[in-house]
C-alpha positions in Angstrom: -61.5 -265.3 86.5 -60.8 -261.8 85.5 -63.6 -259.2 85.2 -63.5 -255.9 83.6 -65.3 -252.8 82.5 -64.0 -251.0 79.3 -64.5 -247.9 78.3 -67.5 -248.2 76.7 -69.3 -249.6 79.1 -69.0 -253.4 78.2 -68.0 -256.3 80.7 -65.8 -258.4 79.9 -63.4 -261.1 81.0 -59.7 -260.9 80.8 -58.0 -264.0 78.8 -54.2 -264.5 77.9 -55.1 -263.8 74.4 -57.6 -260.8 75.1 -60.7 -259.6 76.7 -64.0 -261.3 75.6 -67.4 -259.7 76.0 -69.3 -261.2 78.5 -72.5 -258.7 78.8 -75.0 -261.0 77.7 -74.9 -262.5 80.9 -76.3 -259.8 82.8 -78.3 -258.1 80.0 -81.4 -258.3 82.2 -79.9 -256.3 85.0 -81.9 -253.0 85.6 -79.7 -249.8 86.4 -80.2 -246.3 86.2 -76.8 -245.1 85.4 -73.8 -246.4 84.0 -72.2 -246.3 87.8 -74.6 -248.1 89.2 -74.0 -251.3 86.9 -71.5 -252.9 88.6 -72.5 -253.3 92.0 -75.6 -255.2 90.7 -73.5 -257.1 88.5 -71.7 -258.5 91.5 -74.5 -259.1 93.3 -75.9 -261.8 90.6 -72.2 -262.8 89.9 -72.1 -266.1 91.7 -75.0 -267.5 90.4 -74.2 -266.6 86.9 -70.7 -267.4 87.0 -70.9 -270.8 84.8 -72.9 -268.5 82.0 -70.1 -265.9 82.4 -67.3 -268.8 81.6 -69.2 -270.6 79.2 -69.5 -266.9 77.2 -65.7 -266.2 78.1 -64.7 -269.8 76.8 -66.7 -269.6 73.1 -65.9 -265.4 72.8 -63.6 -263.7 70.8 -61.4 -261.0 72.0 -62.9 -257.9 71.4 -61.0 -254.5 70.5 -60.6 -252.5 73.5 -59.9 -248.8 73.7 -59.3 -248.5 77.3 -60.5 -250.1 80.5 -62.6 -248.2 83.2 -62.0 -248.9 87.5 -63.6 -252.2 87.4 -66.3 -250.2 90.0 -66.3 -247.0 88.8 -68.5 -245.6 91.9 -68.4 -247.8 94.9 -70.9 -247.3 97.4 -68.8 -247.3 100.0 -64.8 -246.8 100.0 -63.2 -247.9 102.7 -59.7 -247.8 104.0 -57.5 -249.2 106.9 -55.5 -247.0 109.1 -51.4 -248.4 108.5 -52.4 -252.0 109.1 -48.5 -252.9 108.6 -45.9 -254.2 110.7 -43.4 -252.2 108.9 -41.0 -255.2 108.9 -40.7 -254.6 112.5 -41.7 -257.6 115.2 -43.6 -255.2 117.3 -46.9 -255.5 118.8 -50.4 -254.9 116.7 -51.3 -251.5 116.7 -55.4 -251.1 117.5 -57.6 -251.8 114.5 -59.3 -248.6 112.8 -61.0 -247.7 109.6 -62.2 -244.7 107.7 -64.4 -243.7 104.6 -62.9 -242.2 101.6 -64.9 -240.3 98.9 -66.3 -242.6 96.2 -65.9 -240.0 93.6 -62.1 -240.3 94.1 -61.8 -243.0 91.7 -60.4 -243.2 88.6 -59.3 -246.4 86.2 -56.2 -247.7 84.3 -54.0 -245.2 82.6 -56.1 -242.3 84.2 -54.5 -239.3 85.6 -53.8 -238.0 89.1 -54.8 -234.5 89.4 -53.1 -232.5 92.4 -55.1 -229.8 93.6 -53.7 -226.6 93.9 -54.2 -227.1 98.0 -51.3 -226.2 100.2 -49.7 -229.4 101.2 -46.8 -230.5 102.7 -46.4 -233.5 100.1 -48.4 -235.9 97.9 -47.6 -239.7 98.4 -48.4 -242.8 96.7 -49.8 -245.9 98.5 -50.2 -249.0 97.1 -52.6 -251.1 98.5 -54.6 -254.5 98.0 -58.4 -254.1 97.7 -61.4 -256.1 98.5 -64.0 -255.7 96.3 -67.3 -256.9 98.0 -70.0 -259.3 96.3 -72.7 -260.2 98.6 -74.7 -258.2 101.5 -72.5 -259.0 104.8 -72.9 -258.0 108.3 -70.9 -259.4 111.5 -68.4 -261.7 109.2 -66.7 -264.1 111.4 -62.9 -263.6 111.4 -61.7 -266.6 109.5 -62.4 -268.2 105.8 -66.1 -268.0 106.0 -65.7 -264.1 105.7 -64.0 -264.2 102.4 -67.4 -265.6 100.8 -68.7 -262.4 101.1 -66.1 -261.0 98.3 -66.3 -260.9 94.3 -62.5 -260.9 94.7 -59.7 -258.3 94.6 -58.2 -255.8 93.0 -54.9 -252.8 93.2 -55.4 -249.6 94.7 -53.0 -246.6 94.9 -54.7 -244.1 97.9 -52.9 -241.2 97.0 -52.5 -238.7 99.8 -52.1 -235.1 100.2 -50.2 -234.4 103.6 -50.5 -231.1 106.1 -54.1 -230.5 105.4 -55.4 -230.8 109.1 -55.5 -227.4 110.5 -56.2 -229.1 114.3 -54.4 -232.0 113.6 -54.1 -235.1 111.2 -56.8 -235.3 108.5 -57.6 -238.1 106.2 -59.5 -235.4 103.7 -56.5 -235.2 101.6 -57.1 -238.9 100.6 -60.5 -237.9 99.0 -59.6 -235.5 96.5 -61.2 -236.4 92.9 -58.6 -238.7 91.0 -57.1 -239.8 94.0 -57.9 -243.7 94.2 -56.9 -245.1 91.1 -58.3 -248.7 90.8 -57.9 -252.0 88.7 -57.5 -253.1 86.2 -59.7 -256.3 87.0 -61.6 -257.9 89.7 -59.6 -261.0 90.1 -62.2 -263.9 92.0 -61.0 -265.4 94.9 -60.3 -268.8 93.5 -57.7 -267.1 91.5 -55.7 -266.1 94.8 -55.1 -268.9 97.5 -53.3 -266.6 100.0 -54.0 -263.1 100.1 -51.7 -262.8 102.5 -49.0 -264.0 100.5 -48.9 -261.3 97.8 -46.1 -259.4 96.7 -47.0 -255.8 96.1 -44.8 -253.1 94.3 -44.7 -249.9 92.8 -42.6 -247.9 91.1 -42.4 -244.2 89.5 -40.7 -243.0 86.1 -38.9 -246.5 86.3 -38.0 -246.4 90.0 -38.6 -248.9 92.2 -40.1 -247.9 95.7 -42.8 -250.2 97.3 -41.6 -253.7 97.6 -43.5 -255.6 100.5 -45.3 -258.3 101.1 -49.4 -258.7 102.5 -47.8 -261.3 105.0 -46.9 -257.8 106.8 -50.2 -256.9 107.3 -50.9 -256.3 111.0 -54.6 -257.3 110.5 -55.3 -260.3 108.2 -58.0 -259.8 105.1 -60.5 -261.5 107.2 -59.9 -259.5 110.8 -60.5 -256.4 108.3 -63.8 -258.0 106.8 -64.6 -259.0 110.3 -64.0 -255.8 112.0 -65.7 -253.4 109.3 -69.1 -255.6 109.1 -69.1 -255.0 112.8 -69.8 -251.5 112.1 -71.4 -251.3 109.0 -73.5 -253.3 106.4 -71.2 -254.4 103.5 -72.9 -254.5 100.2 -72.1 -255.5 96.7 -69.0 -253.0 95.0 -68.1 -252.0 98.1 -64.2 -251.4 97.7 -62.0 -252.2 101.0 -58.4 -250.7 101.0 -56.3 -252.9 103.2 -53.4 -250.2 104.3 -49.9 -250.1 103.0 -46.5 -250.7 104.3 -44.9 -247.1 104.5 -41.3 -248.2 103.8 -41.3 -247.4 100.1 -43.6 -244.0 100.1 -42.4 -241.2 97.8 -43.8 -238.3 96.0 -46.0 -237.6 93.4 -45.6 -235.0 91.3 -46.1 -233.6 87.6 -45.5 -235.8 84.9 -44.7 -239.0 87.2 -45.7 -242.1 85.5 -46.6 -244.5 88.5 -47.0 -248.7 88.0 -48.2 -250.7 90.6 -47.9 -254.3 90.5 -49.9 -257.2 93.0 -48.6 -260.8 91.9 -51.7 -262.7 90.6 -53.6 -259.7 90.4 -52.5 -257.5 87.9 -51.0 -253.9 86.9 -52.0 -250.8 87.3 -50.8 -247.6 85.5 -51.6 -243.8 85.9 -49.9 -240.4 85.4 -49.8 -237.5 87.6 -50.5 -233.8 86.8 -50.1 -230.7 88.7 -50.7 -227.4 87.3 -48.5 -225.6 89.8 -45.5 -227.6 88.9 -44.5 -228.1 92.5 -41.5 -230.5 93.4 -40.3 -232.4 96.3 -37.4 -234.9 96.4 -37.4 -237.8 94.5 -36.8 -241.3 96.1 -38.2 -242.7 99.2 -39.3 -240.7 101.7 -37.2 -241.8 104.8 -39.0 -239.6 107.4 -42.2 -240.9 107.0 -40.3 -244.6 106.7 -38.9 -243.8 110.5 -42.1 -242.7 111.8 -43.7 -246.0 110.6 -41.9 -248.2 111.8 -42.2 -246.0 115.2 -45.7 -246.9 114.7 -46.8 -243.3 114.1 -50.5 -243.5 112.3 -50.0 -242.0 108.7 
């Protein structure tokens, strides 16, 4: 099942012939504002799935002006450091993760706005994202951990480099608009093996990132076990699994970015920079070489 949130706040299921409104399955779910809604929906999705599937099968596709991020404001937005072997056979590096601002999330068709802060470069990072569907703590590092997930989605983790005055900093990942998500939450039963997915990202038609999640240092279940040992996961949390750095490149004004994960979907955004800054086009070979040498970025 592919669950989406429309621009006019309807919950839909994406079929081959269009999107069907299944909001009626969640009509009794209370929420204070639209940002609170999807976490509450995800918390009851498993018990109401039969009703959702019934509505999805019997309904007619609706006219949709656009989509929001499937979780417009996650309770927690969590990201993995590196987490890819970069095509090498090196030993795994120490596992680590960090928090990003939930306010950085935008949806499909949105615009990444590059801020006026002085940076050395803005990079794109295409990532598999996990969407939590159940409250969980101390998950095991095996297939049972997947029971905590509602599903998977696409994420672009935009990074402003060179902001740290006292050394490397992650604050350049939390600017508003810097985390495009979507288009859908694809339930776990639709993805037999999350460790065998092709991830691609192109900019203005130029293929840059092209890698497999089989290159992960720490698998999806290991990520869930690690982060849940530090904090309780709740419905709506989004966990980004890291990226392979061999195809990173600059983002700049006017760019059209297309990211695809097989079985999960395609996410498209544009980029705007009022300062019209420019960097070399193509793949950033310097950061690719650093990543192969095990430097964290």
